[in-house]
C-alpha positions as CSV (number, residue, x, y, z in Angstrom):
1,M,46.1,58.2,37.2
2,Q,44.3,60.2,34.8
3,G,46.7,59.2,32.2
4,D,45.7,55.2,32.9
5,N,42.0,56.1,32.3
6,K,42.9,58.3,29.3
7,S,44.8,55.3,28.0
8,N,41.8,52.9,29.0
9,R,39.1,55.1,27.4
10,E,41.5,55.3,24.2
11,S,41.6,51.5,23.9
12,Q,37.6,51.2,24.9
13,D,37.2,53.5,21.5
14,Q,39.5,51.4,19.4
15,D,37.9,48.3,20.0
16,K,34.7,49.9,19.5
17,E,35.9,51.0,15.9
18,D,37.5,47.7,15.5
19,L,34.3,45.8,16.5
20,K,32.3,48.2,13.9
21,S,34.6,47.2,11.2
22,L,34.3,43.7,11.6
23,L,30.5,43.6,12.0
24,N,30.4,45.7,8.7
25,K,32.7,42.8,7.0
26,T,31.1,40.0,8.0
27,M,27.4,41.4,7.0
28,Q,29.3,41.9,3.3
29,N,30.1,37.9,3.7
30,Q,34.0,39.0,4.2
31,T,35.8,36.6,6.9
32,P,38.1,39.0,8.5
33,S,41.5,37.3,9.7
34,T,42.5,36.7,13.2
35,S,44.6,39.8,13.0
36,Q,42.2,42.0,12.3
37,L,40.5,41.0,15.8
38,P,40.8,43.2,18.5
39,S,43.2,42.1,20.8
40,F,40.9,40.9,23.6
41,F,39.2,38.4,20.7
42,Q,42.3,37.0,19.4
43,P,42.8,34.4,22.3
44,M,39.7,33.0,21.7
45,A,40.2,32.9,17.8
46,A,42.5,31.4,18.2
47,N,40.5,27.4,17.9
48,F,37.6,29.0,16.1
49,P,37.0,29.2,12.4
50,M,36.9,32.7,11.1
51,S,34.7,31.3,8.3
52,F,31.8,30.9,10.5
53,L,31.6,34.4,11.4
54,S,30.6,34.6,7.3
55,Q,28.3,31.6,7.7
56,Q,26.1,32.8,10.6
57,S,24.6,36.1,9.4
58,S,21.4,35.4,10.8
59,S,21.6,35.3,14.6
60,A,17.8,34.6,14.7
61,L,18.4,31.4,12.2
62,F,21.6,30.1,14.2
63,S,19.5,30.1,17.4
64,I,16.9,28.2,15.6
65,Q,19.9,25.5,14.5
66,Q,21.1,25.4,18.2
67,Q,17.1,25.1,19.2
68,L,17.4,22.1,16.5
69,V,20.7,20.5,18.0
70,R,19.5,20.6,21.4
71,Q,15.9,18.8,20.5
72,Q,18.3,16.0,18.3
73,A,20.4,15.6,21.2
74,E,18.1,15.1,24.0
75,N,16.6,12.3,21.6
76,A,19.8,10.7,20.3
77,P,20.0,6.8,21.2
78,G,23.1,7.5,23.2
79,Y,21.8,10.8,25.3
80,N,21.9,10.2,29.0
81,P,19.5,12.5,31.1
82,G,21.2,12.5,33.9
83,P,19.6,11.2,37.5
84,D,16.1,11.6,38.5
85,S,14.3,14.4,39.7
86,T,14.5,13.4,43.0
87,T,18.5,12.6,43.0
88,R,18.9,16.2,40.6
89,D,17.0,18.0,43.3
90,A,19.4,17.1,46.0
91,Q,22.1,17.6,43.8
92,D,21.1,21.2,43.3
93,R,21.3,21.8,46.7
94,T,24.5,20.4,47.3
95,E,26.2,21.2,44.7
96,P,24.7,24.9,43.5
97,G,27.7,25.4,41.1
98,R,26.1,23.1,39.0
99,P,24.2,23.5,36.2
100,L,20.1,21.2,36.3
101,A,21.4,17.8,35.7
102,N,19.0,17.8,32.1
103,N,20.5,21.0,30.4
104,W,24.2,20.1,31.8
105,H,24.0,16.3,29.7
106,T,22.6,18.3,26.8
107,Q,25.5,20.7,26.7
108,N,28.0,17.6,27.2
109,W,26.2,15.8,24.7
110,M,26.5,19.0,22.1
111,Q,30.3,19.1,22.9
112,N,31.4,15.6,22.5
113,H,29.3,16.1,18.8
114,I,31.6,19.2,17.7
115,Y,31.6,17.8,14.1
116,N,27.8,17.7,14.0
117,L,26.1,19.5,11.2
118,Y,24.5,22.1,13.7
119,S,27.7,22.3,15.9
120,P,29.2,26.2,15.8
121,S,32.7,25.0,16.0
122,P,35.6,22.5,16.6
123,S,36.1,24.8,19.5
124,N,33.7,25.1,22.9
125,A,34.3,28.7,23.5
126,P,31.6,31.2,23.0
127,S,31.8,33.5,19.8
128,L,31.3,36.7,19.1
129,M,28.0,35.8,16.3
130,S,26.8,33.8,19.5
131,Y,27.1,36.8,21.8
132,A,25.5,38.9,19.2
133,S,22.5,36.4,18.5
134,A,21.2,37.2,22.0
135,H,21.2,41.2,20.6
136,S,19.9,40.7,17.0
137,L,19.8,44.3,15.2
138,P,16.5,45.7,14.4
139,D,16.1,46.6,10.8
140,D,15.5,50.2,12.5
141,A,18.4,50.5,14.7
142,S,22.0,52.3,14.2
143,T,25.2,50.3,14.2
144,T,26.5,52.1,16.9
145,S,23.7,51.5,19.5
146,H,24.3,48.0,19.0
147,M,28.2,48.8,19.0
148,S,27.0,49.7,22.6
149,S,25.6,46.1,23.5
150,L,28.3,44.8,22.1
151,S,31.1,46.7,23.7
152,N,30.1,44.9,27.3
153,F,31.1,41.6,25.5
154,K,34.6,42.5,26.6
155,G,33.8,42.1,30.1
156,T,31.7,39.0,29.7
157,S,33.5,36.2,31.8
158,F,33.0,32.8,30.1
159,L,33.9,30.8,32.8
160,P,31.8,31.0,36.1
161,N,33.3,32.8,38.9
162,P,32.2,30.3,42.2
163,M,32.6,33.5,44.8
164,S,30.2,35.3,42.6
165,L,27.4,32.6,41.7
166,D,24.2,32.4,43.6
167,P,23.8,29.1,45.7
168,N,20.3,28.9,45.5
169,K,20.4,29.1,42.0
170,P,21.5,26.4,38.9
171,N,24.3,28.0,36.6
172,A,22.0,26.7,33.7
173,E,18.9,28.5,32.0
174,N,16.2,26.3,32.4
175,L,13.3,26.9,29.3
176,D,10.2,25.7,28.4
177,P,10.9,23.3,25.6
178,K,7.4,23.5,24.2
179,R,7.5,27.4,24.3
180,S,10.9,27.4,23.2
181,A,9.7,25.0,20.0
182,N,6.3,27.0,19.2
183,Q,9.4,30.3,19.2
184,T,11.7,28.2,16.5
185,I,8.8,27.5,14.7
186,D,7.9,31.1,14.8
187,S,11.0,32.4,13.7
188,F,10.9,29.9,10.8
189,I,7.4,31.4,9.7
190,S,9.1,35.1,10.2
191,S,11.8,34.3,8.4
192,L,10.1,32.7,5.2
193,A,8.0,36.2,5.2
194,D,11.2,38.1,5.1
195,S,11.5,40.3,2.2
196,D,14.9,40.1,2.1
197,P,15.9,36.9,-0.6
198,D,18.8,36.4,1.7
199,V,17.1,35.3,4.7
200,R,14.5,33.3,3.2
201,Q,17.3,31.0,1.1
202,K,19.2,30.8,4.9
203,C,15.6,29.4,6.2
204,I,15.0,27.5,3.6
205,D,18.5,26.0,4.0
206,I,17.5,25.2,7.6
207,L,14.4,23.3,6.8
208,R,15.7,21.7,4.5
209,Q,18.4,19.9,6.3
210,S,16.5,19.7,9.2
211,S,13.6,17.8,7.6
212,A,15.4,15.6,5.6
213,K,17.6,14.4,8.6
214,G,14.3,14.2,10.4
215,H,15.5,16.8,13.2
216,I,12.0,18.8,13.3
217,L,10.4,15.4,14.9
218,Y,12.0,16.1,17.8
219,L,10.4,19.7,18.1
220,P,7.4,19.4,20.7
221,A,5.6,22.6,19.0
222,S,2.1,22.5,18.6
223,P,-0.6,21.2,16.2
224,E,-1.4,25.3,15.0
225,K,2.3,26.1,15.1
226,I,2.7,23.2,12.3
227,K,-0.2,24.2,10.7
228,N,1.2,27.3,10.0
229,L,4.7,26.5,8.8
230,I,3.2,24.7,6.3
231,L,0.8,27.3,5.5
232,S,3.7,29.4,4.6
233,L,5.9,27.2,2.9
234,V,2.7,27.0,0.3
235,V,1.8,30.6,0.5
236,L,5.7,31.2,-0.5
237,I,5.7,28.5,-3.2
238,T,2.7,29.4,-4.9
239,D,3.6,33.2,-4.9
240,A,4.7,33.9,-8.1
241,K,6.2,37.5,-7.5
242,R,8.6,35.9,-4.7
243,I,9.8,32.9,-6.4
244,S,9.5,31.6,-10.2
245,P,9.1,27.5,-10.7
246,G,12.3,27.6,-12.5
247,Y,14.5,28.7,-10.0
248,E,16.5,26.4,-7.1
249,Q,14.7,28.0,-4.2
250,H,11.2,27.1,-5.8
251,R,12.5,23.3,-6.1
252,L,13.8,23.2,-2.7
253,L,10.9,24.5,-1.1
254,L,8.5,21.5,-2.6
255,I,10.8,19.2,-1.5
256,I,10.6,20.6,1.7
257,I,6.7,20.2,1.5
258,H,7.3,16.9,0.5
259,Q,9.0,15.8,3.2
260,F,6.6,17.2,5.7
261,L,4.1,15.5,3.7
262,T,5.6,12.0,4.1
263,M,6.7,12.7,8.0
264,P,5.5,10.0,10.6
265,D,1.7,11.2,12.3
266,P,1.2,13.4,13.9
267,I,3.4,15.8,11.7
268,G,2.6,14.1,8.4
269,H,-1.1,14.3,8.9
270,L,-1.1,17.9,9.9
271,S,1.2,18.7,7.0
272,K,-1.3,17.1,4.9
273,A,-4.3,18.8,6.4
274,A,-2.4,22.6,5.8
275,A,-1.2,21.6,2.4
276,R,-4.5,20.0,1.3
277,N,-5.9,23.3,-0.3
278,E,-6.9,23.9,-4.3
279,R,-4.3,26.5,-4.5
280,F,-1.8,24.0,-3.9
281,I,-3.3,21.5,-5.8
282,L,-3.5,23.5,-8.6
283,H,0.1,24.8,-8.3
284,L,1.3,20.8,-8.5
285,L,-1.0,20.2,-11.6
286,N,0.8,23.3,-13.0
287,I,4.6,22.0,-12.3
288,M,3.4,18.7,-14.2
289,K,1.9,20.5,-16.8
290,I,4.8,22.9,-17.9
291,T,7.9,19.9,-17.2
292,K,8.1,18.4,-20.5
293,K,10.9,16.4,-19.8
294,S,12.5,14.0,-16.7
295,D,13.5,16.8,-14.0
296,N,13.9,16.1,-10.4
297,I,11.2,18.3,-9.6
298,L,8.3,16.2,-11.7
299,F,8.9,13.2,-9.3
300,F,8.1,15.7,-6.1
301,A,5.0,16.9,-7.8
302,I,3.5,14.2,-8.5
303,A,4.1,12.2,-5.2
304,S,3.2,15.4,-3.2
305,L,0.0,15.2,-5.4
306,R,-0.5,11.6,-4.4
307,D,-0.1,12.2,-0.7
308,L,-2.6,14.9,-0.7
309,M,-5.4,13.2,-2.6
310,F,-5.3,9.8,-0.8
311,K,-8.4,9.0,0.8
312,F,-9.7,12.4,-0.2
313,P,-13.0,11.5,-3.0
314,E,-13.5,15.2,-3.6
315,W,-9.8,16.0,-4.3
316,K,-9.6,13.1,-6.9
317,Q,-12.4,14.5,-8.5
318,F,-10.7,17.9,-8.8
319,V,-7.6,16.4,-10.3
320,V,-9.6,14.0,-12.3
321,N,-11.9,17.3,-13.7
322,K,-8.3,19.7,-14.1
323,G,-7.0,17.0,-16.3
324,G,-4.6,15.2,-14.2
325,M,-5.1,11.9,-15.7
326,E,-4.4,12.6,-19.4
327,M,-1.0,14.5,-17.8
328,L,-0.2,11.2,-15.9
329,L,-0.5,9.2,-18.3
330,G,1.6,10.9,-20.5
331,F,4.7,10.5,-17.6
332,L,4.5,7.0,-18.7
333,D,6.5,7.4,-21.4
334,V,9.7,5.5,-21.4
335,S,11.3,7.4,-23.7
336,K,10.9,10.7,-22.1
337,Y,11.1,10.2,-18.5
338,H,13.0,8.4,-16.2
339,F,12.1,5.5,-13.8
340,K,11.7,7.7,-10.8
341,E,9.0,9.5,-12.5
342,R,7.1,6.9,-14.4
343,R,6.9,4.9,-10.6
344,A,5.6,7.7,-9.3
345,A,3.0,8.4,-12.1
346,I,1.6,4.9,-11.8
347,R,1.2,4.8,-7.9
348,C,-0.2,8.5,-8.3
349,L,-3.3,6.8,-11.0
350,Y,-3.5,3.9,-8.9
351,C,-4.3,6.2,-6.0
352,L,-7.0,7.9,-8.4
353,I,-8.6,4.1,-9.8
354,S,-9.1,3.7,-6.3
355,Q,-12.6,5.4,-7.0
356,N,-14.5,3.5,-8.9
357,E,-16.3,6.1,-11.6
358,I,-12.4,7.4,-12.0
359,A,-11.5,3.8,-12.8
360,C,-14.2,3.9,-15.4
361,K,-12.7,6.8,-17.2
362,F,-9.2,5.3,-17.0
363,V,-10.6,2.8,-18.9
364,H,-12.3,5.2,-21.2
365,F,-8.4,7.1,-21.6
366,N,-7.1,4.2,-23.3
367,G,-4.9,3.9,-19.6
368,I,-5.0,0.3,-19.8
369,E,-3.1,0.3,-23.6
370,V,-0.7,2.7,-22.6
371,L,0.3,1.5,-19.2
372,T,0.8,-1.8,-20.3
373,E,2.6,-0.2,-23.4
374,S,4.9,1.3,-20.7
375,V,5.2,-2.0,-18.7
376,F,6.6,-4.0,-21.3
377,K,9.0,-1.6,-22.4
378,D,10.3,-1.7,-18.7
379,L,9.9,-4.7,-16.9
380,S,11.7,-3.5,-14.2
381,P,10.1,-5.6,-10.8
382,E,9.1,-2.1,-8.9
383,I,7.2,-0.9,-12.2
384,I,5.6,-4.4,-12.7
385,Y,4.5,-4.4,-9.3
386,E,2.9,-1.1,-9.4
387,A,1.2,-2.0,-12.8
388,M,0.2,-4.8,-11.5
389,R,-1.9,-3.1,-9.2
390,C,-3.6,-0.7,-11.3
391,L,-5.1,-3.3,-13.6
392,L,-6.0,-5.3,-10.9
393,A,-8.3,-1.8,-9.8
394,V,-10.0,-1.8,-13.3
395,S,-9.6,-5.6,-14.1
396,D,-13.1,-6.0,-12.8
397,L,-15.5,-3.1,-14.4
398,K,-17.8,-4.0,-17.0
399,E,-16.2,-1.7,-18.9
400,I,-13.3,-3.8,-19.8
401,Q,-16.1,-5.7,-22.3
402,E,-15.3,-2.8,-24.7
403,I,-11.6,-2.2,-25.2
404,K,-10.1,-3.7,-28.0
405,E,-8.8,-7.3,-28.3
406,I,-5.2,-6.1,-28.6
407,C,-5.3,-4.5,-24.8
408,I,-6.9,-7.8,-23.8
409,V,-3.7,-9.8,-24.9
410,R,-1.5,-7.1,-23.9
411,T,-3.1,-7.5,-20.3
412,L,-3.3,-10.9,-20.3
413,E,0.3,-11.5,-21.5
414,L,2.1,-9.5,-18.7
415,A,0.0,-11.1,-16.0
416,I,0.9,-14.6,-17.5
417,K,4.6,-13.4,-17.8
418,V,4.3,-13.0,-14.0
419,I,3.2,-15.7,-13.3
420,V,5.8,-17.3,-15.2
421,N,8.3,-15.8,-13.8
422,S,7.0,-16.7,-10.1
423,H,8.4,-20.3,-11.4
424,T,11.9,-19.5,-11.8
425,Q,12.3,-16.9,-9.0
426,A,12.2,-17.9,-5.8
427,Q,9.2,-16.3,-3.8
428,D,11.0,-14.5,-0.8
429,S,8.9,-12.1,0.3
430,A,5.4,-11.5,0.4
431,R,5.6,-9.0,-2.0
432,Q,6.6,-11.2,-4.4
433,L,3.5,-13.4,-3.6
434,L,1.4,-10.6,-3.9
435,N,2.4,-9.5,-7.1
436,V,1.4,-13.3,-8.6
437,R,-1.6,-12.6,-6.3
438,N,-2.9,-9.6,-8.4
439,A,-1.7,-11.1,-11.5
440,I,-3.7,-14.2,-11.2
441,W,-6.8,-11.8,-10.0
442,I,-6.6,-9.9,-13.6
443,T,-6.5,-12.8,-15.2
444,S,-9.2,-13.8,-13.5
445,N,-11.5,-11.2,-13.9
446,V,-10.4,-10.5,-17.5
447,L,-11.7,-13.8,-18.5
448,C,-15.4,-13.2,-16.4
449,N,-15.9,-9.6,-18.5
450,N,-14.9,-10.1,-21.3
451,S,-16.3,-12.4,-23.8
452,S,-12.7,-12.8,-26.2
453,A,-10.5,-13.1,-23.0
454,K,-11.1,-16.9,-22.5
455,K,-10.2,-17.9,-26.3
456,C,-7.2,-15.5,-26.2
457,L,-5.8,-16.9,-23.1
458,T,-6.5,-21.0,-24.6
459,L,-4.7,-19.6,-28.0
460,M,-2.0,-17.7,-26.1
461,K,1.8,-17.5,-27.8
462,E,2.5,-18.9,-24.3
463,P,1.2,-23.0,-24.9
464,R,1.5,-23.7,-21.4
465,A,-0.8,-20.8,-19.9
466,L,-3.2,-22.9,-17.9
467,E,-0.2,-25.5,-16.9
468,F,1.3,-22.5,-14.9
469,I,-1.6,-21.3,-13.4
470,I,-2.3,-24.9,-12.3
471,S,1.3,-25.3,-11.2
472,T,1.2,-22.2,-9.1
473,A,-2.0,-22.7,-7.4
474,W,-0.8,-26.5,-6.3
475,Q,2.4,-24.6,-4.9
476,C,0.3,-22.2,-2.5
477,T,-1.1,-25.3,-1.2
478,Q,2.6,-26.4,0.1
479,I,3.4,-22.5,1.1
480,G,3.3,-22.7,4.9
481,N,2.3,-20.0,7.6
482,E,5.5,-17.6,7.6
483,N,5.2,-13.9,7.5
484,N,1.6,-14.1,6.2
485,K,2.2,-15.9,3.5
486,K,-0.2,-18.1,4.1
487,S,-3.2,-15.7,3.7
488,I,-1.7,-14.3,0.1
489,A,-1.4,-17.8,-1.2
490,N,-5.0,-18.9,-0.4
491,E,-6.3,-16.0,-2.4
492,I,-3.8,-17.0,-5.0
493,L,-5.2,-20.4,-4.7
494,D,-8.7,-19.4,-5.3
495,G,-7.7,-16.8,-7.7
496,S,-6.2,-20.0,-9.9
497,L,-9.4,-22.4,-9.2
498,V,-11.5,-19.4,-10.6
499,A,-9.7,-18.9,-13.8
500,L,-9.9,-22.8,-14.3
501,S,-13.8,-23.0,-14.1
502,I,-14.5,-19.5,-16.0
503,I,-12.1,-20.4,-19.3
504,N,-13.8,-23.6,-20.3
505,R,-17.3,-22.0,-20.4
506,K,-19.6,-22.4,-23.0
507,D,-18.9,-18.8,-24.3
508,N,-15.5,-20.0,-25.5
509,P,-14.8,-21.5,-28.8
510,E,-12.3,-22.9,-27.6
511,G,-13.9,-24.2,-24.1
512,A,-13.5,-28.2,-25.4
513,Q,-10.2,-27.5,-25.4
514,A,-9.5,-26.0,-22.6
515,S,-11.3,-28.5,-20.6
516,K,-9.1,-31.6,-22.3
517,L,-6.0,-29.4,-21.0
518,I,-7.1,-29.3,-17.8
519,A,-8.7,-33.0,-17.5
520,T,-5.5,-34.6,-18.4
521,N,-2.9,-32.3,-16.4
522,Q,-1.7,-34.7,-13.7
523,R,-1.2,-31.6,-11.7
524,A,-4.7,-30.5,-11.5
525,R,-5.9,-34.2,-11.2
526,E,-3.5,-34.3,-7.7
527,L,-4.5,-30.4,-6.8
528,F,-8.4,-31.0,-6.9
529,Q,-8.2,-34.3,-5.3
530,L,-6.4,-32.7,-2.2
531,L,-9.1,-30.0,-2.7
532,M,-11.7,-32.1,-2.4
533,L,-10.8,-34.4,0.5
534,S,-9.9,-31.0,2.5
535,S,-12.3,-28.8,4.5
536,N,-11.8,-25.8,1.8
537,T,-15.8,-25.7,0.8
538,A,-14.7,-22.8,-1.4
539,C,-12.0,-24.1,-3.1
540,Q,-14.3,-27.4,-3.4
541,R,-17.5,-25.2,-4.8
542,R,-15.0,-23.7,-7.5
543,I,-13.8,-27.4,-8.5
544,I,-17.1,-29.0,-8.6
545,S,-18.1,-25.3,-11.6
546,C,-14.9,-26.9,-13.2
547,W,-16.1,-30.0,-13.7
548,Y,-19.6,-28.9,-14.2
549,Q,-17.9,-27.2,-17.4
550,M,-15.7,-29.9,-18.5
551,S,-18.9,-32.1,-18.4
552,L,-20.8,-29.9,-20.8
553,H,-18.1,-29.9,-23.1
554,G,-18.1,-34.1,-23.2
555,V,-14.7,-34.0,-21.1
556,T,-14.6,-36.5,-18.4
557,P,-12.3,-36.1,-15.9
558,T,-10.5,-39.5,-15.9
559,H,-9.0,-39.9,-12.1
560,F,-11.3,-42.7,-10.7
561,I,-11.3,-41.0,-7.4
562,V,-14.0,-38.2,-8.6
563,P,-17.0,-40.1,-8.3
564,T,-16.7,-40.2,-4.5
565,M,-15.2,-36.8,-3.9
566,M,-18.5,-35.6,-6.1
567,L,-20.9,-37.2,-3.8
568,K,-19.2,-36.4,-1.0
569,F,-19.6,-33.0,-1.7
570,I,-23.2,-33.5,-2.3
571,V,-24.0,-34.9,0.9
572,E,-21.7,-32.4,3.2
573,R,-23.4,-29.2,1.2
574,V,-27.2,-31.0,1.6
575,E,-26.2,-31.6,6.1
576,E,-24.6,-27.9,5.9
577,V,-27.8,-26.3,4.8
578,R,-30.0,-28.7,7.4
579,R,-27.9,-27.4,10.3
580,L,-27.7,-23.6,9.4
581,K,-30.8,-23.4,7.5
582,E,-31.9,-21.0,10.6
583,A,-29.3,-18.3,10.0
584,M,-29.3,-18.5,6.2
585,T,-31.4,-16.6,3.9
586,Y,-33.3,-17.9,1.1
587,K,-30.6,-16.2,-1.4
588,E,-27.5,-18.1,0.4
589,E,-29.4,-21.6,0.2
590,C,-30.3,-21.2,-2.6
591,K,-26.8,-20.7,-3.8
592,Y,-25.4,-23.6,-1.7
593,F,-28.5,-25.9,-3.5
594,R,-27.3,-24.2,-7.1
595,E,-23.6,-26.0,-6.4
596,V,-25.6,-29.5,-5.7
597,N,-27.6,-29.6,-8.6
598,K,-23.8,-28.7,-10.8
599,A,-22.7,-31.7,-8.6
600,I,-25.4,-34.1,-9.4
601,I,-25.4,-33.1,-13.4
602,S,-21.5,-33.8,-13.2
603,L,-22.4,-36.8,-12.1
604,G,-24.4,-37.8,-14.4
605,H,-22.6,-36.8,-17.0
606,L,-19.3,-38.6,-15.6
607,S,-21.5,-42.2,-15.4
608,E,-22.3,-41.7,-19.0
609,G,-18.9,-41.1,-20.4
610,C,-16.8,-43.3,-18.3
611,A,-18.1,-47.2,-17.3
612,Q,-15.7,-46.9,-14.5
613,H,-17.4,-44.1,-12.6
614,S,-20.6,-45.6,-13.4
615,E,-19.6,-48.6,-11.5
616,T,-17.7,-46.6,-8.9
617,I,-21.1,-44.6,-8.1
618,I,-23.5,-48.1,-8.1
619,G,-20.7,-49.9,-5.8
620,L,-21.0,-47.2,-3.3
621,I,-24.4,-47.4,-3.2
622,N,-24.7,-51.8,-2.9
623,E,-22.3,-51.6,-0.3
624,G,-24.6,-49.1,1.3
625,R,-21.6,-46.1,1.6
626,F,-24.2,-43.9,0.1
627,D,-27.9,-43.9,0.4
628,P,-29.8,-41.8,-2.2
629,F,-33.2,-41.5,-0.6
630,V,-32.0,-40.9,2.6
631,L,-30.5,-37.8,0.9
632,I,-33.6,-37.0,-0.8
633,S,-35.7,-37.1,2.7
634,K,-33.4,-34.3,3.8
635,L,-33.8,-32.1,1.1
636,T,-35.9,-29.0,1.1
637,N,-35.3,-27.9,-2.7
638,E,-37.5,-29.4,-5.2
639,D,-35.1,-28.8,-8.4
640,V,-32.6,-30.6,-6.9
641,C,-35.0,-33.9,-5.6
642,I,-36.0,-33.5,-9.6
643,N,-32.1,-33.6,-10.7
644,M,-31.1,-36.3,-8.3
645,L,-34.1,-38.8,-8.9
646,A,-33.5,-38.6,-12.5
647,F,-29.9,-39.1,-12.0
648,L,-31.4,-42.3,-10.0
649,E,-33.6,-43.7,-12.9
650,Y,-30.8,-43.4,-15.2
651,L,-28.4,-45.5,-13.2
652,S,-30.9,-47.8,-12.1
653,S,-32.1,-48.5,-15.9
654,K,-28.0,-49.3,-16.6
655,E,-28.0,-51.5,-13.5
656,F,-30.7,-54.3,-12.6
657,T,-29.6,-55.0,-9.1
658,L,-30.0,-51.4,-8.0
659,R,-33.9,-51.8,-9.2
660,T,-33.8,-54.7,-6.9
661,K,-32.2,-53.3,-4.3
662,W,-34.4,-50.4,-3.6
663,A,-38.0,-52.3,-4.0
664,Q,-37.0,-54.2,-1.2
665,D,-36.1,-50.8,0.8
666,K,-39.2,-49.6,2.6
667,T,-37.6,-45.7,2.8
668,A,-37.1,-45.6,-1.0
669,T,-40.6,-46.5,-1.4
670,Q,-41.9,-44.7,0.3
671,M,-40.2,-41.6,-0.5
672,L,-41.1,-42.1,-4.1
673,H,-44.8,-42.4,-3.3
674,L,-44.3,-39.1,-1.0
675,C,-42.7,-37.4,-4.1
676,A,-44.9,-38.5,-6.5
677,Q,-48.4,-36.9,-4.8
678,S,-46.7,-33.5,-5.0
679,P,-48.1,-30.3,-6.6
680,N,-44.7,-29.9,-8.3
681,N,-45.6,-31.9,-11.9
682,K,-42.1,-32.6,-12.7
683,L,-41.5,-33.8,-9.4
684,S,-44.5,-35.9,-9.8
685,E,-43.8,-37.0,-13.1
686,I,-40.1,-38.0,-12.2
687,S,-40.9,-40.0,-8.7
688,A,-44.2,-42.0,-10.5
689,K,-41.7,-43.0,-13.7
690,L,-39.3,-44.2,-10.9
691,L,-41.7,-46.0,-8.9
692,K,-42.7,-48.0,-11.8
693,Q,-39.3,-48.7,-13.0
694,I,-38.5,-50.6,-9.3
695,E,-42.0,-52.1,-9.1
696,F,-41.8,-53.8,-12.6
697,G,-38.1,-54.8,-12.3
698,T,-37.2,-55.5,-15.6
699,E,-33.6,-55.9,-16.9
700,D,-34.5,-54.8,-20.4
701,Y,-35.9,-51.2,-19.1
702,V,-34.6,-48.0,-20.9
703,S,-35.1,-44.7,-19.1
704,P,-37.0,-42.1,-20.6
705,L,-34.3,-39.6,-19.0
706,Y,-31.6,-41.0,-20.4
707,D,-30.6,-37.4,-22.6
708,A,-31.2,-35.6,-19.5
709,F,-27.5,-35.4,-18.6
710,N,-26.6,-34.5,-22.1
711,G,-26.4,-30.9,-21.4
712,Q,-30.3,-30.8,-21.8
713,M,-30.7,-30.6,-17.9
714,E,-32.0,-27.1,-16.5
715,F,-31.9,-26.4,-12.7
């Protein structure tokens, strides 16, 4: 008996020595062979890859991996949480040897996904290192003391013994998920702060894989823990003593931080709040400053900077003050930087110039010239889309008037190119329509804010630029309301009409040519007719303005229905003012009457320039379809009354039947007598002259205001 005890003691001593040798080799990253294991481990090691022993040198980080897998399992689509709580409680009482259903299903999922990234091995048997993970070796502990703890591993039974189980306790440990998640984050934080670079590297590798695959999202950690983790990452990446920008570890840290910033809320929001500080933003700017060629790290630095500035004007101004805008413009150089970096730089610029005062600096830094030059060298759809957003953000600034003409030409050429391409490519997505919308409004804004832009567009190398704008507007009237396309199409339509009404203004030396192009375009006639007969008052106002500008250039639309549409517009606007007068401000009322004035003056030019239009208007009055004096009785604006009476005097001088008709109309004569008594000298004068003209009824009467519609009318 004593011999047997002595033999057992010798065997145990030998096992301890073998374990000590095994652990030393594992810590030295040497992979032991199966034969080197103690005898009681060899059967278990047959199905276990020994390389795993060297890979899992950090037991605490291995526990983190297991925690992440457990959270992934419980959130996986195929995971079945098992019976409900009532059934589970009953089951626990009737089957005392079985673990809680939730833990059992988690373990079952992990066993069925043995080739998962964090699965320990193809075997489901516990390993030496998994046992050691529960007894992590402190820095100040001796190997001998740890060996004494590991010696108990020999007698550990991995299969439950039914005779030894407590019937009132489950076989699996039940943990608080939130507490466990917080402990996991704490382990990450302590590992990042560890002085051992290997421990930090192991932690970075796990974080890199976990954040890339979204495993972190399944950790129900407290917000404060998430913030502390991000702060630990920021402190580490900005610590030049522990990590340098040129090393791979620095690149991985920046990727991890960027992945956290782009995660869905609440983790994304918490990550941005933690990383949004001067130390980290200066570090990102320093990366941008020292990176002189295309590099993957440059993309993550620019993208992270954009995420941190978004919706924070004070940080945008901080970046601009530190020279961030000049650096971003430098990254648009096609010869030095790849597509990925250039696109990220344009997106970051757009984030900056969404603030008005920074947008002005963008113009002063020749941002438009640099951007358009870069885009013309790379006409990829993604680059064009981002560039259109930037140009739209600055196109309505008054500083546009000061930039060089070559920049205006390049901007218009790029916008028209997008519009032309929209006719050769199917507009299958809302994003493609947004691109066209941006191009149209860039064109309209530049035409409005730059005096030379109108001439540039009229004489552009693309001779059909105006035709494409008209055609684009027509196509928008045919788009249905699927996938939110109709609202975008309405914006394109409105922008197109604005461009058409601006390009033929008097300050355009080539305005007459532009007016002729619009007047003779068949699609424009169809478009104007369709919109004037619709209920879209905004588009009708644009068209009236366009016709008004055309009339000032002496260009008359030849479509026979134009006078009818103008009269309809005048009557409807006057009725609208009467209906909404109580709710209108004085400024809004004046705006309506300015539009009515434009329509009346345009009618005068139409009647003078085209006999057919004059006959149409006179016919409508004689048939009683339009009663001008009933309209005048509803007017509350004296300027509109003066212009309408001047127009009627012009018509009566051309047509004897009108004078006869109005002389017999009591409403007409009473209205004229009332206006003749007005304290407004212009109104009383024109009313008295028209009244005198009607009363005399002479056929050879010539209106003294014949020239009123020859561009001399004021309103």
